[in-house]
VMD Tcl script that builds the backbone (N, CA, C; Angstrom):
set m [mol new atoms 231]
animate dup $m
set s [atomselect $m all]
$s set {name element resname resid chain x y z} {
  {N N MET 1 A -15.471 22.947 10.664}
  {CA C MET 1 A -16.135 22.717 9.402}
  {C C MET 1 A -15.188 22.036 8.414}
  {N N TRP 2 A -13.922 22.454 8.360}
  {CA C TRP 2 A -13.010 21.884 7.382}
  {C C TRP 2 A -12.671 20.441 7.695}
  {N N TRP 3 A -12.633 20.085 8.958}
  {CA C TRP 3 A -12.332 18.703 9.297}
  {C C TRP 3 A -13.482 17.794 8.872}
  {N N LYS 4 A -14.700 18.320 8.909}
  {CA C LYS 4 A -15.843 17.520 8.441}
  {C C LYS 4 A -15.737 17.267 6.938}
  {N N LEU 5 A -15.333 18.287 6.197}
  {CA C LEU 5 A -15.184 18.121 4.746}
  {C C LEU 5 A -14.035 17.158 4.421}
  {N N GLY 6 A -12.972 17.196 5.213}
  {CA C GLY 6 A -11.858 16.267 5.012}
  {C C GLY 6 A -12.275 14.828 5.247}
  {N N ILE 7 A -13.015 14.601 6.340}
  {CA C ILE 7 A -13.515 13.255 6.629}
  {C C ILE 7 A -14.470 12.792 5.533}
  {N N LEU 8 A -15.336 13.693 5.073}
  {CA C LEU 8 A -16.265 13.358 3.990}
  {C C LEU 8 A -15.509 12.981 2.724}
  {N N SER 9 A -14.438 13.699 2.416}
  {CA C SER 9 A -13.636 13.377 1.229}
  {C C SER 9 A -12.982 12.007 1.346}
  {N N LEU 10 A -12.439 11.706 2.524}
  {CA C LEU 10 A -11.817 10.396 2.720}
  {C C LEU 10 A -12.826 9.263 2.621}
  {N N ILE 11 A -13.991 9.441 3.203}
  {CA C ILE 11 A -15.029 8.405 3.141}
  {C C ILE 11 A -15.491 8.199 1.703}
  {N N THR 12 A -15.666 9.298 0.966}
  {CA C THR 12 A -16.100 9.197 -0.429}
  {C C THR 12 A -15.050 8.471 -1.267}
  {N N ALA 13 A -13.785 8.809 -1.088}
  {CA C ALA 13 A -12.717 8.139 -1.845}
  {C C ALA 13 A -12.650 6.656 -1.498}
  {N N ALA 14 A -12.797 6.325 -0.219}
  {CA C ALA 14 A -12.761 4.914 0.193}
  {C C ALA 14 A -13.932 4.144 -0.406}
  {N N LEU 15 A -15.115 4.731 -0.393}
  {CA C LEU 15 A -16.280 4.052 -0.982}
  {C C LEU 15 A -16.113 3.863 -2.482}
  {N N MET 16 A -15.524 4.844 -3.161}
  {CA C MET 16 A -15.337 4.722 -4.605}
  {C C MET 16 A -14.341 3.612 -4.935}
  {N N PHE 17 A -13.275 3.472 -4.125}
  {CA C PHE 17 A -12.337 2.385 -4.360}
  {C C PHE 17 A -12.951 1.040 -4.016}
  {N N CYS 18 A -13.915 1.012 -3.095}
  {CA C CYS 18 A -14.543 -0.255 -2.704}
  {C C CYS 18 A -15.480 -0.795 -3.781}
  {N N ILE 19 A -16.107 0.084 -4.562}
  {CA C ILE 19 A -17.101 -0.398 -5.521}
  {C C ILE 19 A -16.511 -0.741 -6.881}
  {N N ILE 20 A -15.259 -0.349 -7.139}
  {CA C ILE 20 A -14.671 -0.620 -8.452}
  {C C ILE 20 A -14.161 -2.056 -8.482}
  {N N PRO 21 A -14.654 -2.869 -9.425}
  {CA C PRO 21 A -14.161 -4.248 -9.529}
  {C C PRO 21 A -12.699 -4.274 -9.972}
  {N N ILE 22 A -11.961 -5.245 -9.463}
  {CA C ILE 22 A -10.540 -5.364 -9.795}
  {C C ILE 22 A -10.321 -6.701 -10.494}
  {N N ARG 23 A -9.669 -6.653 -11.636}
  {CA C ARG 23 A -9.348 -7.873 -12.376}
  {C C ARG 23 A -8.205 -8.596 -11.692}
  {N N THR 24 A -8.318 -9.890 -11.596}
  {CA C THR 24 A -7.230 -10.675 -11.008}
  {C C THR 24 A -6.483 -11.390 -12.118}
  {N N HIS 25 A -5.275 -11.783 -11.816}
  {CA C HIS 25 A -4.446 -12.485 -12.782}
  {C C HIS 25 A -4.169 -13.902 -12.305}
  {N N ALA 26 A -5.148 -14.501 -11.633}
  {CA C ALA 26 A -4.966 -15.843 -11.098}
  {C C ALA 26 A -4.802 -16.875 -12.212}
  {N N VAL 27 A -5.326 -16.612 -13.389}
  {CA C VAL 27 A -5.227 -17.560 -14.486}
  {C C VAL 27 A -3.805 -17.627 -15.026}
  {N N LEU 28 A -3.038 -16.593 -14.818}
  {CA C LEU 28 A -1.680 -16.566 -15.324}
  {C C LEU 28 A -0.702 -17.314 -14.427}
  {N N PHE 29 A -1.145 -17.773 -13.280}
  {CA C PHE 29 A -0.261 -18.469 -12.339}
  {C C PHE 29 A -0.061 -19.907 -12.780}
  {N N ASP 30 A 1.188 -20.314 -12.873}
  {CA C ASP 30 A 1.537 -21.684 -13.241}
  {C C ASP 30 A 2.300 -22.314 -12.083}
  {N N PRO 31 A 1.700 -23.277 -11.368}
  {CA C PRO 31 A 2.390 -23.860 -10.217}
  {C C PRO 31 A 3.657 -24.616 -10.584}
  {N N ALA 32 A 3.773 -25.081 -11.830}
  {CA C ALA 32 A 4.959 -25.835 -12.230}
  {C C ALA 32 A 6.190 -24.937 -12.335}
  {N N SER 33 A 5.987 -23.697 -12.736}
  {CA C SER 33 A 7.118 -22.765 -12.825}
  {C C SER 33 A 6.716 -21.448 -12.154}
  {N N PRO 34 A 6.765 -21.432 -10.830}
  {CA C PRO 34 A 6.344 -20.213 -10.127}
  {C C PRO 34 A 7.298 -19.054 -10.398}
  {N N GLN 35 A 6.689 -17.925 -10.652}
  {CA C GLN 35 A 7.471 -16.722 -10.882}
  {C C GLN 35 A 7.435 -15.861 -9.628}
  {N N GLU 36 A 8.314 -14.904 -9.624}
  {CA C GLU 36 A 8.323 -13.972 -8.507}
  {C C GLU 36 A 7.043 -13.138 -8.562}
  {N N PRO 37 A 6.345 -12.999 -7.443}
  {CA C PRO 37 A 5.102 -12.236 -7.473}
  {C C PRO 37 A 5.356 -10.763 -7.792}
  {N N ALA 38 A 4.414 -10.194 -8.496}
  {CA C ALA 38 A 4.528 -8.782 -8.855}
  {C C ALA 38 A 4.349 -7.918 -7.610}
  {N N LYS 39 A 5.014 -6.781 -7.617}
  {CA C LYS 39 A 4.895 -5.870 -6.486}
  {C C LYS 39 A 3.560 -5.155 -6.555}
  {N N TRP 40 A 2.930 -5.023 -5.403}
  {CA C TRP 40 A 1.642 -4.338 -5.335}
  {C C TRP 40 A 1.888 -2.861 -5.115}
  {N N THR 41 A 1.551 -2.075 -6.109}
  {CA C THR 41 A 1.648 -0.626 -5.997}
  {C C THR 41 A 0.293 -0.024 -6.314}
  {N N LEU 42 A 0.113 1.223 -5.956}
  {CA C LEU 42 A -1.162 1.891 -6.224}
  {C C LEU 42 A -1.413 1.999 -7.720}
  {N N SER 43 A -0.365 2.287 -8.494}
  {CA C SER 43 A -0.549 2.402 -9.947}
  {C C SER 43 A -0.895 1.052 -10.574}
  {N N ALA 44 A -0.307 -0.041 -10.064}
  {CA C ALA 44 A -0.629 -1.373 -10.585}
  {C C ALA 44 A -2.067 -1.743 -10.233}
  {N N MET 45 A -2.514 -1.369 -9.031}
  {CA C MET 45 A -3.879 -1.661 -8.635}
  {C C MET 45 A -4.871 -0.884 -9.495}
  {N N MET 46 A -4.566 0.371 -9.767}
  {CA C MET 46 A -5.470 1.185 -10.578}
  {C C MET 46 A -5.482 0.722 -12.032}
  {N N ALA 47 A -4.373 0.152 -12.519}
  {CA C ALA 47 A -4.328 -0.362 -13.884}
  {C C ALA 47 A -5.208 -1.598 -14.025}
  {N N ASN 48 A -5.432 -2.339 -12.937}
  {CA C ASN 48 A -6.251 -3.542 -12.992}
  {C C ASN 48 A -7.731 -3.272 -12.748}
  {N N MET 49 A -8.095 -2.041 -12.495}
  {CA C MET 49 A -9.505 -1.715 -12.281}
  {C C MET 49 A -10.202 -1.534 -13.636}
  {N N TYR 50 A -11.452 -1.926 -13.674}
  {CA C TYR 50 A -12.227 -1.647 -14.873}
  {C C TYR 50 A -13.600 -1.146 -14.456}
  {N N LEU 51 A -14.145 -0.284 -15.280}
  {CA C LEU 51 A -15.399 0.375 -14.944}
  {C C LEU 51 A -16.540 -0.203 -15.768}
  {N N THR 52 A -17.574 -0.617 -15.076}
  {CA C THR 52 A -18.798 -1.061 -15.734}
  {C C THR 52 A -19.796 0.085 -15.678}
  {N N PRO 53 A -20.855 0.046 -16.476}
  {CA C PRO 53 A -21.845 1.128 -16.414}
  {C C PRO 53 A -22.460 1.281 -15.017}
  {N N GLY 54 A -22.679 0.178 -14.332}
  {CA C GLY 54 A -23.215 0.259 -12.976}
  {C C GLY 54 A -22.242 0.908 -12.007}
  {N N THR 55 A -20.956 0.624 -12.191}
  {CA C THR 55 A -19.939 1.225 -11.333}
  {C C THR 55 A -19.859 2.724 -11.556}
  {N N VAL 56 A -19.908 3.141 -12.809}
  {CA C VAL 56 A -19.869 4.574 -13.116}
  {C C VAL 56 A -21.102 5.268 -12.523}
  {N N GLY 57 A -22.257 4.633 -12.635}
  {CA C GLY 57 A -23.473 5.210 -12.048}
  {C C GLY 57 A -23.372 5.329 -10.538}
  {N N MET 58 A -22.818 4.298 -9.898}
  {CA C MET 58 A -22.655 4.337 -8.446}
  {C C MET 58 A -21.661 5.420 -8.039}
  {N N MET 59 A -20.602 5.594 -8.813}
  {CA C MET 59 A -19.632 6.642 -8.506}
  {C C MET 59 A -20.271 8.025 -8.630}
  {N N CYS 60 A -21.084 8.215 -9.662}
  {CA C CYS 60 A -21.769 9.502 -9.818}
  {C C CYS 60 A -22.728 9.749 -8.664}
  {N N MET 61 A -23.441 8.701 -8.230}
  {CA C MET 61 A -24.353 8.852 -7.108}
  {C C MET 61 A -23.588 9.199 -5.823}
  {N N LEU 62 A -22.470 8.512 -5.576}
  {CA C LEU 62 A -21.663 8.820 -4.395}
  {C C LEU 62 A -21.152 10.253 -4.416}
  {N N LEU 63 A -20.699 10.713 -5.581}
  {CA C LEU 63 A -20.226 12.086 -5.689}
  {C C LEU 63 A -21.351 13.090 -5.487}
  {N N ALA 64 A -22.541 12.777 -6.000}
  {CA C ALA 64 A -23.678 13.682 -5.824}
  {C C ALA 64 A -24.076 13.776 -4.347}
  {N N VAL 65 A -24.127 12.637 -3.663}
  {CA C VAL 65 A -24.469 12.645 -2.232}
  {C C VAL 65 A -23.405 13.387 -1.435}
  {N N ALA 66 A -22.137 13.150 -1.745}
  {CA C ALA 66 A -21.052 13.831 -1.035}
  {C C ALA 66 A -21.089 15.335 -1.293}
  {N N ALA 67 A -21.400 15.738 -2.525}
  {CA C ALA 67 A -21.501 17.166 -2.832}
  {C C ALA 67 A -22.667 17.810 -2.075}
  {N N TYR 68 A -23.780 17.098 -1.970}
  {CA C TYR 68 A -24.920 17.615 -1.220}
  {C C TYR 68 A -24.579 17.773 0.268}
  {N N VAL 69 A -23.935 16.746 0.834}
  {CA C VAL 69 A -23.555 16.830 2.249}
  {C C VAL 69 A -22.542 17.945 2.453}
  {N N ALA 70 A -21.578 18.096 1.555}
  {CA C ALA 70 A -20.591 19.180 1.665}
  {C C ALA 70 A -21.280 20.537 1.573}
  {N N PHE 71 A -22.247 20.678 0.692}
  {CA C PHE 71 A -22.993 21.930 0.560}
  {C C PHE 71 A -23.729 22.238 1.868}
  {N N ARG 72 A -24.343 21.216 2.451}
  {CA C ARG 72 A -25.054 21.417 3.728}
  {C C ARG 72 A -24.089 21.792 4.855}
  {N N ILE 73 A -22.885 21.191 4.860}
  {CA C ILE 73 A -21.887 21.524 5.891}
  {C C ILE 73 A -21.436 22.984 5.742}
  {N N VAL 74 A -21.169 23.392 4.516}
  {CA C VAL 74 A -20.699 24.763 4.280}
  {C C VAL 74 A -21.797 25.761 4.618}
  {N N ARG 75 A -23.032 25.474 4.255}
  {CA C ARG 75 A -24.145 26.409 4.516}
  {C C ARG 75 A -24.473 26.491 5.995}
  {N N SER 76 A -24.251 25.413 6.763}
  {CA C SER 76 A -24.612 25.446 8.177}
  {C C SER 76 A -23.522 26.126 9.023}
  {N N GLY 77 A -22.300 26.215 8.504}
  {CA C GLY 77 A -21.177 26.749 9.270}
  {C C GLY 77 A -21.097 28.207 9.148}
}
mol reanalyze $m
mol bondsrecalc $m
mol representation Tube
mol addrep $m
């Protein structure tokens, strides 16, 4: 039962990261004077995310579905 909840948590987290739009900084690139590319870290990626009302609604829906499935897993075990 616990492994099912773990897999459900990972799938939910992956789906939530997939639906969040990420701002790019392609406009800041100047080919005449190339700079060293910024390091990609999890905190830098999360700083570039922005939430729209549709994204927040989708996240709430994903959490509600995941909570329902988790409730069904716990009740059936």
